[in-house]
A tleap script that builds the chain and sets N, CA, C and O, in Angstrom:
source leaprc.protein.ff14SB
mol = sequence {
  NMET ALA VAL ILE VAL THR GLU LYS ALA ALA
  ASN GLU ILE LYS ARG VAL LEU THR ASP GLN
  ALA LYS SER ASP GLY THR VAL LEU ARG ILE
  GLY VAL LYS ALA GLY GLY CYS SER GLY PHE
  GLN TYR ASN LEU ALA LEU ASP ALA ASP PHE
  ASP THR ALA LYS ASP GLU ILE SER GLU GLN
  HIE GLY ILE LYS VAL ALA VAL ASP LYS LYS
  SER MET LEU TYR LEU ASP GLY THR GLU ILE
  ASP TYR TYR ASP GLY LEU ASP LYS ARG GLY
  PHE SER PHE GLU ASN PRO ASN VAL VAL LYS
  SER CYS GLY CYS GLY SER SER PHE GLN CALA
}
set mol.1.N position { 99.065 125.970 -50.447 }
set mol.1.CA position { 100.020 125.354 -49.005 }
set mol.1.C position { 99.850 123.908 -48.911 }
set mol.1.O position { 99.185 123.246 -49.708 }
set mol.2.N position { 100.565 123.383 -47.765 }
set mol.2.CA position { 100.042 122.023 -47.565 }
set mol.2.C position { 100.384 122.047 -45.826 }
set mol.2.O position { 100.466 123.004 -45.057 }
set mol.3.N position { 100.558 120.384 -45.559 }
set mol.3.CA position { 101.128 120.271 -44.154 }
set mol.3.C position { 101.985 120.228 -44.172 }
set mol.3.O position { 102.219 119.564 -45.182 }
set mol.4.N position { 103.226 120.578 -43.561 }
set mol.4.CA position { 104.584 120.423 -43.330 }
set mol.4.C position { 104.918 119.681 -42.126 }
set mol.4.O position { 104.385 119.913 -41.041 }
set mol.5.N position { 105.867 118.722 -42.333 }
set mol.5.CA position { 106.379 117.592 -41.592 }
set mol.5.C position { 108.023 118.347 -41.486 }
set mol.5.O position { 108.764 118.560 -42.446 }
set mol.6.N position { 108.260 118.608 -40.276 }
set mol.6.CA position { 109.826 119.200 -39.853 }
set mol.6.C position { 110.682 118.189 -39.675 }
set mol.6.O position { 110.347 117.182 -39.050 }
set mol.7.N position { 111.945 118.352 -40.231 }
set mol.7.CA position { 112.862 116.907 -40.248 }
set mol.7.C position { 112.835 116.193 -38.955 }
set mol.7.O position { 112.970 114.980 -38.798 }
set mol.8.N position { 112.657 117.041 -38.101 }
set mol.8.CA position { 112.703 116.377 -36.662 }
set mol.8.C position { 111.486 115.439 -36.338 }
set mol.8.O position { 111.578 114.337 -35.797 }
set mol.9.N position { 110.558 115.930 -36.673 }
set mol.9.CA position { 109.308 114.916 -36.785 }
set mol.9.C position { 109.506 113.855 -37.712 }
set mol.9.O position { 109.399 112.686 -37.340 }
set mol.10.N position { 109.873 114.251 -39.255 }
set mol.10.CA position { 109.997 113.013 -39.909 }
set mol.10.C position { 111.235 111.930 -39.343 }
set mol.10.O position { 110.925 110.753 -39.523 }
set mol.11.N position { 112.388 112.111 -38.785 }
set mol.11.CA position { 113.180 111.293 -38.308 }
set mol.11.C position { 112.328 110.623 -36.995 }
set mol.11.O position { 112.745 109.512 -36.670 }
set mol.12.N position { 111.451 111.033 -36.382 }
set mol.12.CA position { 110.744 110.389 -35.340 }
set mol.12.C position { 109.862 109.481 -36.061 }
set mol.12.O position { 110.084 108.303 -35.784 }
set mol.13.N position { 108.927 109.676 -36.901 }
set mol.13.CA position { 108.224 108.775 -37.679 }
set mol.13.C position { 108.937 107.659 -38.479 }
set mol.13.O position { 108.400 106.607 -38.827 }
set mol.14.N position { 110.333 108.055 -38.747 }
set mol.14.CA position { 111.129 106.901 -39.517 }
set mol.14.C position { 111.705 105.983 -38.168 }
set mol.14.O position { 111.517 104.774 -38.304 }
set mol.15.N position { 112.268 106.332 -37.099 }
set mol.15.CA position { 112.162 105.595 -36.006 }
set mol.15.C position { 111.247 104.656 -35.711 }
set mol.15.O position { 111.512 103.463 -35.565 }
set mol.16.N position { 109.849 105.293 -35.589 }
set mol.16.CA position { 108.761 104.309 -35.406 }
set mol.16.C position { 108.291 103.287 -36.420 }
set mol.16.O position { 107.770 102.199 -36.174 }
set mol.17.N position { 108.609 103.908 -37.807 }
set mol.17.CA position { 108.469 102.740 -38.700 }
set mol.17.C position { 109.651 101.799 -38.960 }
set mol.17.O position { 109.509 100.917 -39.806 }
set mol.18.N position { 110.891 101.930 -38.248 }
set mol.18.CA position { 111.828 100.563 -38.270 }
set mol.18.C position { 111.528 100.182 -37.114 }
set mol.18.O position { 111.636 98.957 -37.154 }
set mol.19.N position { 111.206 100.499 -36.070 }
set mol.19.CA position { 110.862 99.677 -34.688 }
set mol.19.C position { 109.592 99.054 -34.990 }
set mol.19.O position { 109.452 98.074 -34.258 }
set mol.20.N position { 108.608 99.221 -35.769 }
set mol.20.CA position { 107.605 98.223 -35.938 }
set mol.20.C position { 107.370 97.324 -37.395 }
set mol.20.O position { 106.476 96.548 -37.731 }
set mol.21.N position { 108.433 97.741 -37.992 }
set mol.21.CA position { 109.052 96.888 -39.079 }
set mol.21.C position { 108.124 97.022 -40.082 }
set mol.21.O position { 108.005 96.082 -40.868 }
set mol.22.N position { 107.417 98.038 -40.219 }
set mol.22.CA position { 106.297 98.594 -41.358 }
set mol.22.C position { 107.106 98.553 -42.996 }
set mol.22.O position { 108.248 98.833 -43.361 }
set mol.23.N position { 106.154 98.172 -43.550 }
set mol.23.CA position { 106.552 98.485 -44.960 }
set mol.23.C position { 106.887 99.499 -45.745 }
set mol.23.O position { 106.408 100.586 -45.422 }
set mol.24.N position { 107.696 99.459 -46.855 }
set mol.24.CA position { 108.082 100.732 -47.609 }
set mol.24.C position { 107.097 101.806 -48.064 }
set mol.24.O position { 107.336 102.997 -48.264 }
set mol.25.N position { 105.614 100.961 -48.222 }
set mol.25.CA position { 104.679 101.569 -48.817 }
set mol.25.C position { 103.855 102.453 -47.628 }
set mol.25.O position { 102.894 103.156 -47.942 }
set mol.26.N position { 104.387 102.332 -46.073 }
set mol.26.CA position { 103.557 102.945 -45.333 }
set mol.26.C position { 103.556 104.448 -45.359 }
set mol.26.O position { 104.587 105.076 -45.600 }
set mol.27.N position { 102.616 104.918 -45.159 }
set mol.27.CA position { 102.583 106.513 -44.899 }
set mol.27.C position { 102.226 107.119 -43.759 }
set mol.27.O position { 101.592 106.450 -42.943 }
set mol.28.N position { 102.429 107.983 -43.572 }
set mol.28.CA position { 102.125 108.987 -42.134 }
set mol.28.C position { 100.611 109.573 -42.390 }
set mol.28.O position { 100.496 110.538 -43.145 }
set mol.29.N position { 99.833 109.190 -41.975 }
set mol.29.CA position { 98.509 109.594 -42.204 }
set mol.29.C position { 98.344 111.033 -41.211 }
set mol.29.O position { 98.722 111.056 -40.040 }
set mol.30.N position { 97.809 112.025 -41.806 }
set mol.30.CA position { 97.389 113.236 -40.883 }
set mol.30.C position { 96.006 113.698 -40.970 }
set mol.30.O position { 95.544 114.077 -42.046 }
set mol.31.N position { 95.379 113.686 -39.984 }
set mol.31.CA position { 93.902 114.234 -40.242 }
set mol.31.C position { 93.288 114.870 -38.823 }
set mol.31.O position { 93.893 114.984 -37.758 }
set mol.32.N position { 91.985 115.228 -39.103 }
set mol.32.CA position { 91.356 115.510 -37.908 }
set mol.32.C position { 90.077 115.017 -37.760 }
set mol.32.O position { 89.350 115.007 -38.753 }
set mol.33.N position { 89.631 114.568 -36.606 }
set mol.33.CA position { 88.452 113.804 -36.126 }
set mol.33.C position { 87.754 114.788 -35.290 }
set mol.33.O position { 88.428 115.586 -34.638 }
set mol.34.N position { 86.408 114.815 -35.239 }
set mol.34.CA position { 85.588 115.433 -34.377 }
set mol.34.C position { 85.748 114.838 -32.846 }
set mol.34.O position { 85.816 113.645 -32.551 }
set mol.35.N position { 85.789 115.932 -31.971 }
set mol.35.CA position { 86.088 115.288 -30.658 }
set mol.35.C position { 86.826 116.567 -29.838 }
set mol.35.O position { 87.270 117.621 -30.292 }
set mol.36.N position { 86.786 116.078 -28.501 }
set mol.36.CA position { 87.549 117.162 -27.595 }
set mol.36.C position { 86.266 117.931 -27.207 }
set mol.36.O position { 85.107 117.673 -27.531 }
set mol.37.N position { 86.846 119.160 -26.266 }
set mol.37.CA position { 85.734 120.091 -25.919 }
set mol.37.C position { 85.797 120.995 -26.987 }
set mol.37.O position { 84.710 121.513 -27.240 }
set mol.38.N position { 86.758 121.353 -27.709 }
set mol.38.CA position { 86.474 122.582 -28.735 }
set mol.38.C position { 86.115 122.076 -30.145 }
set mol.38.O position { 85.932 122.981 -30.959 }
set mol.39.N position { 85.974 120.800 -30.607 }
set mol.39.CA position { 85.344 120.545 -31.734 }
set mol.39.C position { 86.320 119.582 -32.557 }
set mol.39.O position { 85.765 118.502 -32.756 }
set mol.40.N position { 87.183 119.628 -32.917 }
set mol.40.CA position { 88.295 118.596 -33.721 }
set mol.40.C position { 89.485 118.326 -32.548 }
set mol.40.O position { 89.834 119.063 -31.627 }
set mol.41.N position { 89.942 117.067 -32.915 }
set mol.41.CA position { 91.392 116.601 -32.511 }
set mol.41.C position { 92.043 116.388 -33.693 }
set mol.41.O position { 91.434 116.201 -34.746 }
set mol.42.N position { 93.628 116.408 -33.568 }
set mol.42.CA position { 94.158 115.948 -34.501 }
set mol.42.C position { 94.448 114.528 -34.597 }
set mol.42.O position { 94.477 113.889 -33.546 }
set mol.43.N position { 94.719 113.805 -35.951 }
set mol.43.CA position { 95.044 112.125 -35.719 }
set mol.43.C position { 96.364 112.025 -36.563 }
set mol.43.O position { 96.761 112.783 -37.448 }
set mol.44.N position { 96.915 110.935 -36.074 }
set mol.44.CA position { 98.352 110.696 -36.670 }
set mol.44.C position { 97.915 109.270 -36.527 }
set mol.44.O position { 97.201 108.879 -35.604 }
set mol.45.N position { 98.475 108.362 -37.682 }
set mol.45.CA position { 98.334 107.208 -37.780 }
set mol.45.C position { 99.432 106.623 -39.170 }
set mol.45.O position { 99.827 107.378 -40.058 }
set mol.46.N position { 99.724 105.360 -39.096 }
set mol.46.CA position { 100.523 104.961 -39.962 }
set mol.46.C position { 99.684 104.365 -40.520 }
set mol.46.O position { 98.865 103.774 -39.817 }
set mol.47.N position { 99.558 104.285 -42.085 }
set mol.47.CA position { 98.610 103.373 -42.877 }
set mol.47.C position { 99.334 102.998 -44.347 }
set mol.47.O position { 100.081 103.696 -45.032 }
set mol.48.N position { 98.870 101.733 -44.559 }
set mol.48.CA position { 99.334 101.123 -45.759 }
set mol.48.C position { 98.387 101.650 -46.903 }
set mol.48.O position { 98.769 101.453 -48.056 }
set mol.49.N position { 97.661 102.044 -46.781 }
set mol.49.CA position { 96.412 102.385 -47.833 }
set mol.49.C position { 96.357 103.885 -48.151 }
set mol.49.O position { 96.266 104.599 -47.153 }
set mol.50.N position { 96.390 104.457 -49.239 }
set mol.50.CA position { 95.952 105.529 -49.493 }
set mol.50.C position { 95.242 105.664 -50.752 }
set mol.50.O position { 95.254 104.604 -51.377 }
set mol.51.N position { 94.657 106.565 -51.310 }
set mol.51.CA position { 93.962 106.969 -52.431 }
set mol.51.C position { 94.122 108.070 -53.068 }
set mol.51.O position { 93.412 109.036 -52.790 }
set mol.52.N position { 95.005 108.132 -53.963 }
set mol.52.CA position { 95.307 109.550 -54.517 }
set mol.52.C position { 94.185 110.744 -55.266 }
set mol.52.O position { 94.338 111.876 -55.726 }
set mol.53.N position { 92.818 109.658 -55.076 }
set mol.53.CA position { 91.557 110.901 -55.521 }
set mol.53.C position { 91.266 111.144 -54.117 }
set mol.53.O position { 90.811 112.280 -53.983 }
set mol.54.N position { 91.340 110.622 -53.215 }
set mol.54.CA position { 90.990 111.081 -51.918 }
set mol.54.C position { 91.989 111.794 -51.079 }
set mol.54.O position { 91.511 112.437 -50.144 }
set mol.55.N position { 93.013 111.807 -51.194 }
set mol.55.CA position { 94.270 112.062 -50.177 }
set mol.55.C position { 95.113 112.979 -51.096 }
set mol.55.O position { 94.985 112.900 -52.318 }
set mol.56.N position { 95.772 113.644 -50.656 }
set mol.56.CA position { 96.572 114.573 -50.769 }
set mol.56.C position { 98.202 113.959 -50.624 }
set mol.56.O position { 98.556 113.918 -49.446 }
set mol.57.N position { 98.896 113.640 -51.281 }
set mol.57.CA position { 100.123 112.786 -51.044 }
set mol.57.C position { 101.328 113.632 -51.042 }
set mol.57.O position { 101.325 114.615 -51.783 }
set mol.58.N position { 102.458 113.361 -50.242 }
set mol.58.CA position { 103.573 114.403 -50.657 }
set mol.58.C position { 104.527 113.723 -50.150 }
set mol.58.O position { 103.981 112.985 -49.330 }
set mol.59.N position { 106.018 113.459 -50.146 }
set mol.59.CA position { 106.740 113.069 -49.392 }
set mol.59.C position { 107.991 114.465 -48.983 }
set mol.59.O position { 108.360 115.375 -49.724 }
set mol.60.N position { 108.399 114.172 -47.556 }
set mol.60.CA position { 108.848 115.276 -46.682 }
set mol.60.C position { 109.809 114.267 -46.244 }
set mol.60.O position { 109.440 113.139 -45.917 }
set mol.61.N position { 111.204 114.690 -46.224 }
set mol.61.CA position { 112.239 114.486 -45.608 }
set mol.61.C position { 112.272 112.568 -45.388 }
set mol.61.O position { 112.474 111.885 -44.384 }
set mol.62.N position { 112.002 112.226 -46.701 }
set mol.62.CA position { 112.093 110.832 -46.441 }
set mol.62.C position { 111.043 109.888 -46.321 }
set mol.62.O position { 111.042 108.729 -46.737 }
set mol.63.N position { 109.937 110.638 -45.568 }
set mol.63.CA position { 108.634 109.989 -45.438 }
set mol.63.C position { 107.505 110.311 -46.491 }
set mol.63.O position { 107.544 111.259 -47.275 }
set mol.64.N position { 106.611 109.491 -46.402 }
set mol.64.CA position { 105.312 109.534 -47.416 }
set mol.64.C position { 104.536 110.349 -46.417 }
set mol.64.O position { 104.610 109.972 -45.247 }
set mol.65.N position { 103.907 111.254 -46.652 }
set mol.65.CA position { 102.766 111.955 -45.823 }
set mol.65.C position { 101.451 111.974 -46.851 }
set mol.65.O position { 101.510 112.371 -48.015 }
set mol.66.N position { 100.090 111.399 -46.102 }
set mol.66.CA position { 98.692 111.428 -46.501 }
set mol.66.C position { 98.108 112.353 -45.930 }
set mol.66.O position { 98.386 112.688 -44.779 }
set mol.67.N position { 97.268 112.874 -46.596 }
set mol.67.CA position { 96.172 114.021 -45.766 }
set mol.67.C position { 95.041 113.971 -46.387 }
set mol.67.O position { 95.119 114.514 -47.489 }
set mol.68.N position { 93.666 113.402 -46.061 }
set mol.68.CA position { 92.341 113.358 -46.618 }
set mol.68.C position { 92.227 114.726 -47.445 }
set mol.68.O position { 93.229 115.436 -47.359 }
set mol.69.N position { 91.504 115.064 -47.987 }
set mol.69.CA position { 90.928 116.455 -48.749 }
set mol.69.C position { 90.171 117.218 -47.787 }
set mol.69.O position { 90.186 118.446 -47.709 }
set mol.70.N position { 89.331 116.221 -46.864 }
set mol.70.CA position { 88.462 116.839 -46.195 }
set mol.70.C position { 89.275 117.265 -44.643 }
set mol.70.O position { 88.806 118.202 -43.997 }
set mol.71.N position { 90.228 116.680 -44.238 }
set mol.71.CA position { 91.015 117.331 -43.339 }
set mol.71.C position { 91.805 118.588 -43.840 }
set mol.71.O position { 92.139 119.549 -43.148 }
set mol.72.N position { 92.010 118.423 -45.001 }
set mol.72.CA position { 92.948 119.790 -45.425 }
set mol.72.C position { 92.679 120.883 -45.596 }
set mol.72.O position { 93.385 121.826 -45.951 }
set mol.73.N position { 91.274 120.801 -45.266 }
set mol.73.CA position { 90.237 122.261 -45.120 }
set mol.73.C position { 90.845 122.762 -43.963 }
set mol.73.O position { 91.086 123.962 -43.829 }
set mol.74.N position { 91.152 121.781 -42.984 }
set mol.74.CA position { 91.277 122.381 -41.370 }
set mol.74.C position { 92.947 122.586 -41.157 }
set mol.74.O position { 93.461 123.279 -40.279 }
set mol.75.N position { 93.686 121.767 -42.237 }
set mol.75.CA position { 95.174 121.641 -41.814 }
set mol.75.C position { 96.259 122.456 -42.751 }
set mol.75.O position { 97.473 122.521 -42.557 }
set mol.76.N position { 95.475 123.083 -43.857 }
set mol.76.CA position { 96.312 123.569 -44.757 }
set mol.76.C position { 97.556 124.685 -44.177 }
set mol.76.O position { 97.013 125.586 -43.538 }
set mol.77.N position { 98.522 124.788 -44.218 }
set mol.77.CA position { 99.548 125.162 -43.953 }
set mol.77.C position { 100.233 125.059 -42.375 }
set mol.77.O position { 101.061 125.771 -41.808 }
set mol.78.N position { 99.580 123.983 -41.997 }
set mol.78.CA position { 99.918 123.311 -40.371 }
set mol.78.C position { 101.291 122.799 -40.832 }
set mol.78.O position { 101.580 122.137 -41.829 }
set mol.79.N position { 102.219 123.383 -39.636 }
set mol.79.CA position { 103.412 122.424 -39.473 }
set mol.79.C position { 103.485 121.751 -38.152 }
set mol.79.O position { 103.373 122.277 -37.045 }
set mol.80.N position { 103.719 120.326 -38.487 }
set mol.80.CA position { 104.106 119.277 -37.560 }
set mol.80.C position { 105.343 118.992 -37.083 }
set mol.80.O position { 105.983 118.310 -37.883 }
set mol.81.N position { 106.116 119.342 -35.748 }
set mol.81.CA position { 107.224 119.068 -35.140 }
set mol.81.C position { 107.256 117.935 -34.331 }
set mol.81.O position { 106.185 117.333 -34.245 }
set mol.82.N position { 108.291 117.449 -33.660 }
set mol.82.CA position { 108.344 117.023 -32.812 }
set mol.82.C position { 109.377 117.518 -31.612 }
set mol.82.O position { 110.425 118.131 -31.812 }
set mol.83.N position { 109.009 117.239 -30.712 }
set mol.83.CA position { 109.425 117.956 -29.080 }
set mol.83.C position { 109.568 116.928 -28.100 }
set mol.83.O position { 108.633 116.267 -27.648 }
set mol.84.N position { 111.098 116.788 -27.703 }
set mol.84.CA position { 111.792 115.755 -26.925 }
set mol.84.C position { 112.266 116.646 -25.866 }
set mol.84.O position { 113.484 116.818 -25.901 }
set mol.85.N position { 111.639 117.265 -24.928 }
set mol.85.CA position { 112.468 117.531 -23.746 }
set mol.85.C position { 112.106 117.059 -22.281 }
set mol.85.O position { 111.416 116.040 -22.264 }
set mol.86.N position { 112.385 117.514 -21.228 }
set mol.86.CA position { 112.294 117.033 -20.027 }
set mol.86.C position { 110.954 116.768 -19.348 }
set mol.86.O position { 110.602 115.863 -18.592 }
set mol.87.N position { 110.080 118.211 -20.019 }
set mol.87.CA position { 108.889 118.445 -19.526 }
set mol.87.C position { 107.963 117.982 -20.144 }
set mol.87.O position { 106.841 118.086 -19.648 }
set mol.88.N position { 108.135 117.311 -21.445 }
set mol.88.CA position { 107.060 116.830 -22.444 }
set mol.88.C position { 107.977 116.096 -23.483 }
set mol.88.O position { 109.198 116.162 -23.627 }
set mol.89.N position { 107.027 115.375 -24.167 }
set mol.89.CA position { 107.672 114.484 -25.569 }
set mol.89.C position { 106.180 114.134 -26.530 }
set mol.89.O position { 105.025 113.816 -26.247 }
set mol.90.N position { 106.723 114.320 -27.421 }
set mol.90.CA position { 105.176 114.450 -28.539 }
set mol.90.C position { 105.325 115.092 -29.859 }
set mol.90.O position { 106.416 115.652 -29.970 }
set mol.91.N position { 104.696 115.166 -30.711 }
set mol.91.CA position { 104.284 116.021 -31.685 }
set mol.91.C position { 103.541 117.151 -31.533 }
set mol.91.O position { 102.417 116.987 -31.058 }
set mol.92.N position { 103.910 118.363 -31.842 }
set mol.92.CA position { 103.450 119.848 -31.719 }
set mol.92.C position { 102.689 119.960 -33.010 }
set mol.92.O position { 103.045 119.084 -33.798 }
set mol.93.N position { 101.760 120.755 -33.479 }
set mol.93.CA position { 100.831 121.092 -34.214 }
set mol.93.C position { 100.924 122.507 -34.493 }
set mol.93.O position { 100.665 123.036 -33.412 }
set mol.94.N position { 101.124 123.310 -35.247 }
set mol.94.CA position { 101.220 124.771 -35.318 }
set mol.94.C position { 100.306 125.235 -36.739 }
set mol.94.O position { 100.784 125.598 -37.813 }
set mol.95.N position { 99.057 125.121 -36.431 }
set mol.95.CA position { 97.976 125.510 -37.344 }
set mol.95.C position { 97.447 126.742 -37.312 }
set mol.95.O position { 96.818 127.141 -36.331 }
set mol.96.N position { 97.683 127.587 -38.560 }
set mol.96.CA position { 97.409 129.041 -38.711 }
set mol.96.C position { 95.561 129.121 -38.716 }
set mol.96.O position { 94.911 130.152 -38.542 }
set mol.97.N position { 95.004 127.749 -38.961 }
set mol.97.CA position { 93.628 127.888 -39.193 }
set mol.97.C position { 92.862 127.966 -37.892 }
set mol.97.O position { 91.709 128.392 -37.817 }
set mol.98.N position { 93.673 127.470 -36.737 }
set mol.98.CA position { 93.054 127.698 -35.441 }
set mol.98.C position { 92.386 128.801 -34.683 }
set mol.98.O position { 93.169 129.574 -34.132 }
set mol.99.N position { 91.047 129.054 -34.528 }
set mol.99.CA position { 90.500 130.353 -33.776 }
set mol.99.C position { 90.356 130.180 -32.560 }
set mol.99.O position { 90.401 131.241 -31.937 }
set mol.100.N position { 90.137 128.922 -31.698 }
set mol.100.CA position { 90.561 128.939 -30.605 }
set mol.100.C position { 90.687 127.359 -30.158 }
set mol.100.O position { 90.201 126.457 -30.840 }
set mol.101.N position { 91.292 127.170 -29.118 }
set mol.101.CA position { 91.880 125.887 -28.876 }
set mol.101.C position { 91.177 125.691 -27.159 }
set mol.101.O position { 90.727 126.677 -26.575 }
set mol.102.N position { 91.178 124.449 -26.583 }
set mol.102.CA position { 90.642 124.211 -25.301 }
set mol.102.C position { 92.067 124.460 -24.609 }
set mol.102.O position { 93.215 124.487 -25.052 }
set mol.103.N position { 91.393 124.665 -23.076 }
set mol.103.CA position { 92.576 124.807 -22.232 }
set mol.103.C position { 93.524 123.634 -22.037 }
set mol.103.O position { 94.634 124.050 -21.707 }
set mol.104.N position { 93.465 122.309 -22.129 }
set mol.104.CA position { 94.463 121.429 -21.937 }
set mol.104.C position { 94.955 121.032 -23.351 }
set mol.104.O position { 95.524 119.941 -23.397 }
set mol.105.N position { 94.817 121.849 -24.736 }
set mol.105.CA position { 95.295 122.095 -25.741 }
set mol.105.C position { 95.353 120.597 -26.877 }
set mol.105.O position { 96.106 120.360 -27.822 }
set mol.106.N position { 94.307 119.860 -26.331 }
set mol.106.CA position { 94.106 118.755 -27.036 }
set mol.106.C position { 92.974 118.770 -28.361 }
set mol.106.O position { 92.914 117.997 -29.317 }
set mol.107.N position { 92.125 119.941 -28.029 }
set mol.107.CA position { 91.271 120.300 -29.368 }
set mol.107.C position { 91.297 121.452 -29.809 }
set mol.107.O position { 91.976 122.318 -29.256 }
set mol.108.N position { 90.618 121.675 -30.811 }
set mol.108.CA position { 90.502 122.979 -31.498 }
set mol.108.C position { 89.204 123.233 -32.462 }
set mol.108.O position { 88.588 122.372 -33.091 }
set mol.109.N position { 88.992 124.407 -32.421 }
set mol.109.CA position { 88.379 125.019 -33.757 }
set mol.109.C position { 88.723 125.578 -34.657 }
set mol.109.O position { 89.513 126.489 -34.407 }
set mol.110.N position { 88.393 125.391 -35.954 }
set mol.110.CA position { 88.726 126.245 -37.191 }
set mol.110.C position { 87.676 126.890 -37.568 }
set mol.110.O position { 87.728 127.636 -38.546 }
savepdb mol mol.pdb
quit
C-alpha cells in the first residue's frame, strides 16, 4: 500500500503551489512527528528537496508526493482528503493504523 491523496486534496495542493509560485520540483511532503496528547501528529509541507533513498515518491493527480520511510510505517494505507464546508475547512486523514486518537483529533497512536 501507500499514502493516497484524493483528487480533491491534490487540487487544493495545486492551488497552493500556484499561489505560492513554487517550482515544478516541489513535492508535498507527508509525515508524522512526535507530539500531541496521543503521541504523533500529522505533518504536511511543501518541500523542494527529497531523497529517493530515504523517501517513497509517487505522483498522484498531477502532484508529487514524498513520504519518508520512517513515517510510512505509521501512514501506510492512509487516505488524505480535503474538506471545504461551512463548519470547517482543511485536510483530513483516514489512517487504518490508528489505534487511539485524542479528543480534539489532532494527534494519534499507532
